[in-house]
N, C-alpha and C positions, 0 to 999 in steps of 0.2 A: 168698614171695609167691606172690599166687594171685590168677592170670586163669581168665577164663573168657566165651563168646558164648556171649549171647541174641536171642533177638529177639520185641523185646517186643509183647506184643498192647494194650494199651492207650498213654495218657500219661502214670502216672504207672509208676517202680517204684522199690523197695523193696528195699533190699542188710541185708544182716547181717554185722557186726564183727564177728571174733576176736576172744577173750577177748584176745590177747596184744596185738592193735594197738590197745588200746581206752590213750587216751593218750600216741600214738606221730603223725605229721602219716604221713601218707598222701595216695597223688595217687590222680585217682580218673578216667579217660580213659574219654571217648565219641563213637563217633566212627562213619558203618557204615560198613561193609566195603567198599561197595562204592565210595565215594568212593574210597577209597585203591585202589584196583585199576585204578579208570581214572588212578593218574595212574602217567610216566612214572618210575619208576627210573632217577637218575642211576649211571653207569657208573662204579665204583668208580675212585675216583683213585692212583698207585701211588707211590714217591719216584722210582723208574724215571724217570717222568714228565715230574720236572722239569730234570732234566738237561740241563743247558744254559744255559739257559732265562736264567739272569742275566746272560749276558754280560759279564764283568768281564775289566779287561784283564790282564796278568800280573799288574805290579804289584798290580793289585787282590784279585787273585787270590790271593798271596801274604800278603797283609795279611789277608783275610780267615781262610786256615786257617792263617793263626799265633795270629790269633782265635778261632777253635776251638780249639785246640790249649792256648792257656789257662784257655781259662771249663773246659777239658775235666781240667785240673790240679786246678785249683777240686775235683772231684768227693769226693778223697781228704783234703779238707784236715775237721778235727774242726769241727765247731760248736760 
């Protein structure tokens, strides 16, 4: 991966593609860094933040736990 920051002095910019990138799909991004610095970064959400959010009844909770157990057991099945 190649990553660089430039300050263009005119409207046109030319880039050199490394030989090992020829024939491959590449992604080219263009944005002004100042635009990103002005944006607020959302706080990172942790899985613990979701604790208690489903508001399940006891029956729903037990059914959900049984479903989770079943799908986790499928991980051990050969495909």
